[in-house]
Structures are given as structure tokens and as C-alpha cells.
N, C-alpha and C positions, 0 to 999 in steps of 0.2 A: 157254260158256267157249271162248275162241279156242284153236286148235291151236298148240302151241309147237314141235312137231317140225320138223326141217329137211327131212325127206324121208318119204315114205309107208312105213309098215311093212307087210310082207307076212306073213300067217299061215303058219306052217310047223309041222311035227312032226318036224323033223330032230334027230338026235343031235348034241349039242354037248359041248364039254369046256373047262373052265377049267384053266390050267396056272399054277402059282404057286410061289413059294418057291425057295430055293437048291437044294433036292433035286428040283425039278420035280414037286412033288405035283400031283395032278389031282383034279378033281371033274366027274363026268359028269352030264349032264342033257338035257332036251328043250328045243330052241329053239322057243318059242311064237310069236315074231314077230321079224322081221329087216328092217333097212333098211341104207342105205349108211352111216349114222351110229351105229347101235346095235342092241341086241337085248334081248329078254326071255328069260331062261333059267330054267326050273324045275329046281332042283338040290338039293332038300332044304334043311336048315337052313344058311343062309349066314352065320350070326353070326361065325364065326371065319375067314372068307375075307379076304385082304388087299384094300386099295382098288385096287391095280393088278394086273392079271392078263393073261395071254395067252388069247385065245379062239379055238378052232378048231372047224370043222365037218369031221370026218374024211371024210365021204362026198364033200365038195366039195374037200378038200385045201386049204382056206383057213385062214389064221392071221392074226389081228389083235391088236394091243395094245389094251387097254381099261381104263377106269376103272369100278368099280362105283359107280354114282351113287345107287342106292337099294337097300334090302334089305327083303323082307317074309318072312313065315313060311317059305316054301319057294321063293322066287323072287328073282332079282336083275335090276336094270336096268343095262345096260351102255352106255357111250358110247365109241365107237372114237376113237383118236387116231393 
């Protein structure tokens, strides 16, 4: 199957955080891989997360806006915009 990603993802084990909702609710997790265009975050049950979130890696001080493009049992795929 051909690779569809726009850039190479790098394996990580960094702490990541999703920020969402009008109250600034958060969901912490582990960033399993990361690229310029997206990330894979293990974060527990993602069923009730909104489609659009802010994504941050506190150790790096980075913050990006992202779409949740897929959800699995305990992980989400993020696309940055």
C-alpha cells in the first residue's frame, strides 16, 4: 500500500495534551508519533472528544490547532491546520 502521509512521522514518548471546549477542558496522553502535519496520541477513550482541538506538548512549549481525523479504542489521529 502506498504511503499517504505528507511527511515522515517520528516515534516519541512525549507527554501531550488536548485542549477543547469553552471551559478549556483537557485530556492528557502520550504522543506516540509526530510529524509536521499530524500526530498519534494515546489518550484513553476518545469517544466524547470534539473534532477540533488544540494540541500541545508541554515539554516543548508547542501548541497547534488540530482536527481529530480518526479515533480508536484509546488513541486519536490528529491533522494539524
